[in-house]
C-alpha beads as a LAMMPS data file, in Angstrom:
LAMMPS data file: protein, C-alpha beads

236 atoms
235 bonds

1 atom types
1 bond types

-500.0 500.0 xlo xhi
-500.0 500.0 ylo yhi
-500.0 500.0 zlo zhi

Masses

1 110.0

Atoms # bond

1 1 1 295.730 -255.151 -80.240
2 1 1 295.846 -254.789 -76.454
3 1 1 297.206 -257.917 -74.794
4 1 1 297.911 -258.794 -71.185
5 1 1 301.458 -259.526 -70.048
6 1 1 300.508 -263.196 -69.700
7 1 1 299.177 -263.360 -73.257
8 1 1 302.378 -261.789 -74.562
9 1 1 304.458 -264.275 -72.569
10 1 1 302.550 -267.183 -74.110
11 1 1 303.123 -265.908 -77.643
12 1 1 306.829 -265.381 -76.957
13 1 1 307.158 -268.841 -75.413
14 1 1 305.397 -270.418 -78.396
15 1 1 307.828 -268.834 -80.823
16 1 1 310.877 -269.727 -78.708
17 1 1 309.807 -273.380 -78.365
18 1 1 309.230 -273.409 -82.117
19 1 1 312.759 -272.062 -82.709
20 1 1 314.323 -274.603 -80.344
21 1 1 312.443 -277.590 -81.772
22 1 1 312.835 -276.570 -85.409
23 1 1 309.104 -277.024 -85.993
24 1 1 306.348 -274.440 -86.374
25 1 1 303.868 -276.761 -84.622
26 1 1 304.275 -276.982 -80.835
27 1 1 302.728 -279.484 -78.427
28 1 1 300.712 -278.412 -75.384
29 1 1 303.051 -280.236 -73.012
30 1 1 306.108 -278.597 -74.587
31 1 1 304.579 -275.171 -74.028
32 1 1 303.520 -276.044 -70.475
33 1 1 307.066 -277.159 -69.601
34 1 1 308.520 -273.974 -71.099
35 1 1 306.171 -271.785 -69.065
36 1 1 306.311 -274.033 -65.971
37 1 1 302.528 -274.313 -65.753
38 1 1 300.002 -277.168 -65.968
39 1 1 298.717 -278.291 -69.406
40 1 1 295.161 -277.389 -68.315
41 1 1 296.282 -273.797 -67.714
42 1 1 297.817 -273.717 -71.190
43 1 1 294.570 -274.933 -72.761
44 1 1 292.596 -272.125 -71.110
45 1 1 294.981 -269.465 -72.435
46 1 1 295.083 -270.990 -75.911
47 1 1 291.322 -270.609 -76.175
48 1 1 291.679 -266.867 -75.533
49 1 1 294.518 -266.504 -78.011
50 1 1 292.587 -268.437 -80.644
51 1 1 289.580 -266.150 -80.197
52 1 1 291.876 -263.207 -80.893
53 1 1 293.186 -264.872 -84.050
54 1 1 296.724 -265.243 -82.714
55 1 1 297.070 -269.038 -82.733
56 1 1 295.695 -271.979 -84.671
57 1 1 294.809 -274.710 -82.235
58 1 1 292.443 -277.611 -81.660
59 1 1 292.190 -279.339 -78.283
60 1 1 294.821 -282.088 -77.912
61 1 1 296.367 -280.977 -81.212
62 1 1 299.499 -279.046 -82.108
63 1 1 299.664 -275.262 -81.757
64 1 1 300.900 -272.863 -84.432
65 1 1 301.121 -269.090 -84.382
66 1 1 299.004 -267.196 -86.884
67 1 1 300.693 -264.519 -89.004
68 1 1 299.572 -261.845 -86.523
69 1 1 300.617 -263.974 -83.554
70 1 1 304.077 -264.574 -84.994
71 1 1 304.521 -260.871 -85.731
72 1 1 303.678 -259.925 -82.143
73 1 1 305.832 -262.712 -80.682
74 1 1 308.813 -261.699 -82.824
75 1 1 308.459 -258.084 -81.690
76 1 1 308.389 -259.136 -78.023
77 1 1 311.517 -261.243 -78.500
78 1 1 313.162 -258.301 -80.278
79 1 1 312.454 -256.036 -77.309
80 1 1 313.566 -258.640 -74.780
81 1 1 316.916 -259.286 -76.461
82 1 1 317.620 -255.604 -77.081
83 1 1 316.994 -254.847 -73.411
84 1 1 319.252 -257.738 -72.387
85 1 1 321.985 -256.339 -74.609
86 1 1 321.535 -252.827 -73.195
87 1 1 321.675 -254.072 -69.597
88 1 1 324.766 -256.182 -70.305
89 1 1 326.753 -253.751 -72.469
90 1 1 325.783 -250.372 -71.023
91 1 1 324.759 -251.004 -67.413
92 1 1 327.238 -253.812 -66.703
93 1 1 324.696 -256.393 -65.567
94 1 1 326.106 -259.930 -65.696
95 1 1 324.689 -262.312 -68.304
96 1 1 322.850 -264.287 -65.600
97 1 1 321.073 -261.135 -64.334
98 1 1 319.714 -259.622 -67.543
99 1 1 316.930 -262.100 -68.332
100 1 1 314.667 -261.361 -65.356
101 1 1 314.945 -257.581 -65.797
102 1 1 314.333 -257.824 -69.550
103 1 1 311.206 -259.891 -68.800
104 1 1 309.753 -256.721 -67.251
105 1 1 311.041 -254.260 -69.849
106 1 1 309.853 -256.270 -72.865
107 1 1 306.250 -255.230 -72.220
108 1 1 306.938 -251.537 -72.967
109 1 1 305.021 -250.762 -76.162
110 1 1 306.801 -247.688 -77.522
111 1 1 308.011 -248.529 -81.042
112 1 1 310.010 -245.290 -81.079
113 1 1 311.836 -246.249 -77.889
114 1 1 312.687 -249.720 -79.213
115 1 1 313.995 -248.370 -82.523
116 1 1 316.112 -245.732 -80.740
117 1 1 317.439 -248.403 -78.378
118 1 1 318.413 -250.527 -81.379
119 1 1 320.225 -247.580 -82.982
120 1 1 321.900 -246.622 -79.690
121 1 1 323.314 -250.157 -79.446
122 1 1 324.499 -249.961 -83.089
123 1 1 321.979 -252.538 -84.320
124 1 1 323.291 -255.663 -82.550
125 1 1 322.586 -259.022 -84.184
126 1 1 322.968 -261.185 -81.059
127 1 1 322.157 -260.791 -77.360
128 1 1 324.527 -261.646 -74.455
129 1 1 323.415 -265.303 -74.569
130 1 1 324.148 -265.657 -78.283
131 1 1 320.498 -265.544 -79.385
132 1 1 319.749 -263.669 -82.641
133 1 1 317.916 -260.345 -82.304
134 1 1 315.124 -259.771 -84.854
135 1 1 315.602 -256.534 -86.789
136 1 1 312.916 -253.876 -87.309
137 1 1 311.366 -255.976 -90.105
138 1 1 311.190 -259.067 -87.911
139 1 1 314.086 -260.771 -89.718
140 1 1 316.778 -262.643 -87.814
141 1 1 319.975 -264.499 -88.612
142 1 1 319.768 -268.216 -89.357
143 1 1 322.135 -270.181 -87.152
144 1 1 323.806 -273.397 -88.319
145 1 1 324.568 -274.943 -84.954
146 1 1 324.419 -278.107 -82.877
147 1 1 324.414 -278.909 -79.193
148 1 1 327.666 -279.799 -77.478
149 1 1 326.251 -283.282 -76.797
150 1 1 326.255 -283.940 -80.561
151 1 1 329.994 -283.298 -80.949
152 1 1 332.127 -286.429 -81.325
153 1 1 335.086 -287.201 -79.074
154 1 1 338.327 -285.736 -80.411
155 1 1 336.635 -282.792 -82.121
156 1 1 336.834 -279.106 -81.290
157 1 1 334.019 -276.581 -81.494
158 1 1 333.129 -273.034 -80.513
159 1 1 330.306 -272.040 -78.149
160 1 1 327.897 -269.561 -79.760
161 1 1 324.781 -269.624 -77.555
162 1 1 322.993 -271.224 -74.631
163 1 1 319.580 -272.854 -74.650
164 1 1 318.895 -272.421 -70.931
165 1 1 318.895 -268.763 -69.811
166 1 1 318.274 -269.473 -66.125
167 1 1 320.614 -267.835 -63.612
168 1 1 321.658 -271.167 -62.104
169 1 1 322.693 -272.611 -65.473
170 1 1 324.521 -269.471 -66.615
171 1 1 326.433 -269.334 -63.339
172 1 1 327.397 -272.984 -63.824
173 1 1 328.653 -272.205 -67.339
174 1 1 330.911 -269.519 -65.863
175 1 1 332.196 -271.980 -63.217
176 1 1 333.216 -274.346 -66.008
177 1 1 335.209 -271.426 -67.452
178 1 1 333.077 -271.270 -70.576
179 1 1 331.828 -268.191 -72.426
180 1 1 330.630 -267.169 -75.860
181 1 1 333.134 -267.872 -78.665
182 1 1 335.328 -270.020 -76.407
183 1 1 336.920 -273.083 -77.997
184 1 1 335.832 -276.424 -76.524
185 1 1 337.820 -279.630 -76.955
186 1 1 335.801 -282.811 -76.406
187 1 1 338.212 -285.253 -74.758
188 1 1 335.977 -288.165 -73.803
189 1 1 332.374 -289.292 -73.363
190 1 1 331.103 -292.076 -71.092
191 1 1 329.012 -294.635 -72.949
192 1 1 326.874 -295.355 -69.867
193 1 1 325.625 -291.882 -68.920
194 1 1 327.081 -289.624 -71.660
195 1 1 329.161 -287.602 -69.182
196 1 1 331.696 -285.637 -71.207
197 1 1 335.173 -284.430 -70.316
198 1 1 335.820 -281.122 -72.039
199 1 1 338.723 -278.691 -72.062
200 1 1 338.245 -274.915 -72.141
201 1 1 341.223 -272.543 -71.926
202 1 1 343.361 -275.330 -70.477
203 1 1 340.782 -276.194 -67.804
204 1 1 339.265 -279.698 -67.859
205 1 1 335.723 -280.332 -66.609
206 1 1 333.300 -283.241 -66.494
207 1 1 329.824 -282.165 -67.617
208 1 1 326.500 -283.984 -67.794
209 1 1 324.454 -284.627 -70.909
210 1 1 321.898 -282.100 -69.604
211 1 1 324.630 -279.461 -69.534
212 1 1 325.864 -280.396 -73.021
213 1 1 322.299 -280.351 -74.388
214 1 1 322.023 -276.690 -73.370
215 1 1 325.216 -275.452 -75.043
216 1 1 325.008 -274.501 -78.730
217 1 1 328.189 -274.788 -80.758
218 1 1 329.596 -274.460 -84.271
219 1 1 332.862 -275.863 -85.650
220 1 1 336.002 -273.768 -85.434
221 1 1 335.752 -272.723 -89.093
222 1 1 332.099 -271.662 -88.935
223 1 1 330.696 -268.157 -88.806
224 1 1 327.281 -267.978 -87.182
225 1 1 324.638 -267.435 -89.824
226 1 1 326.810 -268.643 -92.733
227 1 1 327.567 -272.031 -94.250
228 1 1 330.957 -273.301 -93.151
229 1 1 333.706 -273.191 -95.823
230 1 1 335.089 -276.482 -94.519
231 1 1 333.711 -279.208 -96.825
232 1 1 334.014 -281.797 -94.068
233 1 1 332.076 -279.717 -91.543
234 1 1 329.167 -281.658 -90.027
235 1 1 327.485 -278.548 -88.661
236 1 1 326.001 -277.281 -91.961

Bonds

1 1 1 2
2 1 2 3
3 1 3 4
4 1 4 5
5 1 5 6
6 1 6 7
7 1 7 8
8 1 8 9
9 1 9 10
10 1 10 11
11 1 11 12
12 1 12 13
13 1 13 14
14 1 14 15
15 1 15 16
16 1 16 17
17 1 17 18
18 1 18 19
19 1 19 20
20 1 20 21
21 1 21 22
22 1 22 23
23 1 23 24
24 1 24 25
25 1 25 26
26 1 26 27
27 1 27 28
28 1 28 29
29 1 29 30
30 1 30 31
31 1 31 32
32 1 32 33
33 1 33 34
34 1 34 35
35 1 35 36
36 1 36 37
37 1 37 38
38 1 38 39
39 1 39 40
40 1 40 41
41 1 41 42
42 1 42 43
43 1 43 44
44 1 44 45
45 1 45 46
46 1 46 47
47 1 47 48
48 1 48 49
49 1 49 50
50 1 50 51
51 1 51 52
52 1 52 53
53 1 53 54
54 1 54 55
55 1 55 56
56 1 56 57
57 1 57 58
58 1 58 59
59 1 59 60
60 1 60 61
61 1 61 62
62 1 62 63
63 1 63 64
64 1 64 65
65 1 65 66
66 1 66 67
67 1 67 68
68 1 68 69
69 1 69 70
70 1 70 71
71 1 71 72
72 1 72 73
73 1 73 74
74 1 74 75
75 1 75 76
76 1 76 77
77 1 77 78
78 1 78 79
79 1 79 80
80 1 80 81
81 1 81 82
82 1 82 83
83 1 83 84
84 1 84 85
85 1 85 86
86 1 86 87
87 1 87 88
88 1 88 89
89 1 89 90
90 1 90 91
91 1 91 92
92 1 92 93
93 1 93 94
94 1 94 95
95 1 95 96
96 1 96 97
97 1 97 98
98 1 98 99
99 1 99 100
100 1 100 101
101 1 101 102
102 1 102 103
103 1 103 104
104 1 104 105
105 1 105 106
106 1 106 107
107 1 107 108
108 1 108 109
109 1 109 110
110 1 110 111
111 1 111 112
112 1 112 113
113 1 113 114
114 1 114 115
115 1 115 116
116 1 116 117
117 1 117 118
118 1 118 119
119 1 119 120
120 1 120 121
121 1 121 122
122 1 122 123
123 1 123 124
124 1 124 125
125 1 125 126
126 1 126 127
127 1 127 128
128 1 128 129
129 1 129 130
130 1 130 131
131 1 131 132
132 1 132 133
133 1 133 134
134 1 134 135
135 1 135 136
136 1 136 137
137 1 137 138
138 1 138 139
139 1 139 140
140 1 140 141
141 1 141 142
142 1 142 143
143 1 143 144
144 1 144 145
145 1 145 146
146 1 146 147
147 1 147 148
148 1 148 149
149 1 149 150
150 1 150 151
151 1 151 152
152 1 152 153
153 1 153 154
154 1 154 155
155 1 155 156
156 1 156 157
157 1 157 158
158 1 158 159
159 1 159 160
160 1 160 161
161 1 161 162
162 1 162 163
163 1 163 164
164 1 164 165
165 1 165 166
166 1 166 167
167 1 167 168
168 1 168 169
169 1 169 170
170 1 170 171
171 1 171 172
172 1 172 173
173 1 173 174
174 1 174 175
175 1 175 176
176 1 176 177
177 1 177 178
178 1 178 179
179 1 179 180
180 1 180 181
181 1 181 182
182 1 182 183
183 1 183 184
184 1 184 185
185 1 185 186
186 1 186 187
187 1 187 188
188 1 188 189
189 1 189 190
190 1 190 191
191 1 191 192
192 1 192 193
193 1 193 194
194 1 194 195
195 1 195 196
196 1 196 197
197 1 197 198
198 1 198 199
199 1 199 200
200 1 200 201
201 1 201 202
202 1 202 203
203 1 203 204
204 1 204 205
205 1 205 206
206 1 206 207
207 1 207 208
208 1 208 209
209 1 209 210
210 1 210 211
211 1 211 212
212 1 212 213
213 1 213 214
214 1 214 215
215 1 215 216
216 1 216 217
217 1 217 218
218 1 218 219
219 1 219 220
220 1 220 221
221 1 221 222
222 1 222 223
223 1 223 224
224 1 224 225
225 1 225 226
226 1 226 227
227 1 227 228
228 1 228 229
229 1 229 230
230 1 230 231
231 1 231 232
232 1 232 233
233 1 233 234
234 1 234 235
235 1 235 236
């Protein structure tokens, strides 16, 4: 099926919002915020996608991807995350630069190229931002994780991914001294505005709830994609 770049972007955004919310059904406003467009613009595109059998949608109702829509969206995400990994690992782009370039490369339709890229990278399971990469069958690792804002004071955790892939946020993460697999100690949290004081590699920083909401973590004993062996772990 021949789709425009915009149609592909909508399908990818639908699947990503679904992943982030933990629900297959997505609201129009949620999708509009993700794509940074007006709800009316979303409604117009959804009509086109519904006509092509890619989404199930009624006006003012929730949106779900059809089987075909989910397959296409998963393939686009696979391409995007493989290209991000290639740019980061092989061309030495920084993790805040890869997203915008991968947005362009994800629309290349050569299955052979994508499969060879996957093999060339030795079949990576996660991209530079910690997001799982779907394999050739569309399967991806399940992640048992929480946001940093959900971690109680006095606990330690390990950063495994970010929710916000924007350059400004990723640069801020680096300024805090934080990176994938770094240990985070939660030292305090203000009751009034939820500002947290965290410690990373001996460096203390005060971070907002918005920041903490965009950092995904697991406990120190967890392996991403597996249930934690620690019986007291609250991340499972």
